[in-house]
N, C-alpha and C positions, 0 to 999 in steps of 0.2 A: 504494498499500499504505499503511495507517493502522498504521505501526509506532510513532510516537511521537517518531522523529528529527526535530529541527526543520529547517524548509527555510533553507538558507543563501541562496539566490537568491529573493527575495520579489517579483521583478519580476512574475510571473504574478499572485501575490495582489493585487498592487498594481492591476493592470488589472482584475482581477475586482471589486475593491472600487469602483473608478470605474465600471465598467460597471453594479454593481448599484445605486448610488447615482443616476446617471444615469437607469436605468430605474424607479426608485421616484419619479421626478419631482423631484429636487434642481434648481433654477435653475442656468444655467450661470456666473453669477457667483459661485458658492461653490466654493472651492476644497477638494476632498475629500483631498487629498494629508495635510495636518497630521493629519486624522484617521485615515487609513491609519497614519501613523508611530505614532499613539498605540496605536491597537488592536494592530498588528503588534509593539510592544514590550511590550504586556502579555502576548500570547501566546508570546512568546520568553523571559519570565522564568526564570531559572536553576534555579529548584526544579522547574520542570514537567518531566516525563518521559514522560507520555502527553498529556496537554491542551495540545499544542504547535501551532506552525504546520501540521505534518504533519497534525496531527488536524483542523485548520480546512480545510486543502486536500483532504482525503479528505471530510468532510462536503459542501463545495462540490461536488466531483466527484459525489458520490451525489446531490445535489439535481439535477444536470445531468440524470441518469438518471429520476429520478423527477418531473421538471418537468411532463411532460404531466398528471399527477394534480392538480397544484396549481391552486388558484383565481389566486392572485397570486405566481407565482416570484419576484418580485423582492422581495417582503416577506419570503417565505421565506429568500431568500438574505442579506439584511440581518441576519435573526435568526440564521442561522447564525454571522455575524461577531461578534455579541455573545454567544451562548450561554455561552461559557466564557470570556469576556473577563475576568472576575474569577473566579480559582480559588485555592484555599487549600485542601487536602486535610483540614485539620483544623478547617475552617467548614463550617456548615451554612446559610449565607445567600448562597452563591455566585451562584445563580440570580438572585434578589432583586438583589443588588448589580450584576449584569451587566445586568438589566433597566433598572435605575435608571440605568445608564450610556446606554444607548440612547435612553432618555427625556431625557437632557439634551444628548446629541450630536445627535440626527437633526434636532429643530427648528432647531438652529444651522446645518445643512446645507440649511434649507429644505423638509424632509420634512413632509407635511402630518401634522396633529393625529391623524388617523384612522389613518393608516399608522404612524406611529410608536406608538400605542398598540397596535396589531396587532402591531408586532415585539416589544413588550414582553411580551404576552399569550404569545407563541409562546416566548420565552426562557422565561418562568416555567413553560409546559408542559413543559419538559425536566427539571424536578423529578420528575414522575411518568411522563412517556413514556405519558401514557394519554390521548390525544385524543377528544372527544367524537364519536359518530357523525356523519358529514357534515362533520367539520372536516378538509378534505383539505389545507390548508396545515399543520395541525399534524401530520397522517399522514406528510405528506413530510419536514418536520424531524426528527420522531421517529425515523423509519425511517432517514433518513440517519445521524442520529447513532448508531444502534445497530447500522448495517451492518458495523462492525467485528467483531461477534461471528459473522459468517458467512464470515470470511475462510478461506483455506486454512490448515491444521495450523501451517506456519511462521509465517506472519502472525499468527494467532491467538496462537502462544506468544509473538512479539513483543509483543503488545499486553499479554498479563498480565504479562510481565517489566516492561514500563514501569509499568503501574498499582502492581505490588509496590514499584517504586524510587520511585514518588512517595509511597507510605506506608513508606517506610524506617523512621520514627521509631516504628512500630507492631511490637511485637514478634512474632517468627514464628507464636507460637501464637494469639494474639489476632487476628493478620491472617488464619489459616486460619480461624478460627471467624467471623469476620465476612464474609469472602469466601463462605464456604460458605453462610451464611444467604442472602447477595444470590443466589448462582446457583439455590438452592432456590426462592427468591421467582419467579426468571424463569423456571424450569423449570415451576412451578405455573401461569403466566398461560395463559389460553386460546390468546392469538396475541402473538408477540412483535411482528410486522409488520403494518402495516394497509393499505399500499397494495398494489395487484395485483401489482406487480413484487417488492416485497419479501415477500409470501407465497408468490408462486411460485419466487423464486430465493433467498431469504435465510433462510426459517423452518426448513427441514430442516437445513441445514449449522450454523446458529446452535446450535440444540438439540443437535445432536451434540458441537459444541464445548465447550457448557456441561456437557453430561453427563460429558465426558471429563475436563473441569478439575475438576469436582467429585468424581468418582472417585478422581482423583490426590490431592486434597486430603485425601479421607477416609484414604486408604492411608497417607498421610504421618502423619495424626495417629495412627492405630492401631499405628504403627511405635515410637511415640514413648511 
């Protein structure tokens, strides 16, 4: 469940990082552990409420489900590790800085220039979540990142509460206005999910959750 509560036990995530780096071609003489330490520290920054290690673990789990659709699952998994490695809710350059982090770290681990560039491209793609037709790796990462929208009502409520907590510095009325605009933009998209699994299993519940949240926000605003 992608609720935003950080993982206290990072053993599984460390194992996943090691496996992803190995699958991506890192030579055996490079130690991935220090990089895991840095990434996990970034994902566990105290100001985070949604973009935490729990979100990272959830995205990786969703990629496991969607992996048959990917051209290069190892690269997609590396991109998941970096996609919110830099996150400040009051900044607009998070994805760019996260991609730049990947561009610095992966060559040090012996990852090829081509694969490093693809990881960075995928990270930058999460600005729009709009992969081009045929970009199956982009489709997998974006669908995995947005899968939280399709959670059961209780899980979706936990997600929205965590997002609100990350934006605690924003006044209620301004947050409602901004959040409602985002929800309307999402609902106006012809498709939220691009993979066959996402389309079949996540599209309808995600739209129901978004519509319910928008209705609740609109009702709150009308009462004030």
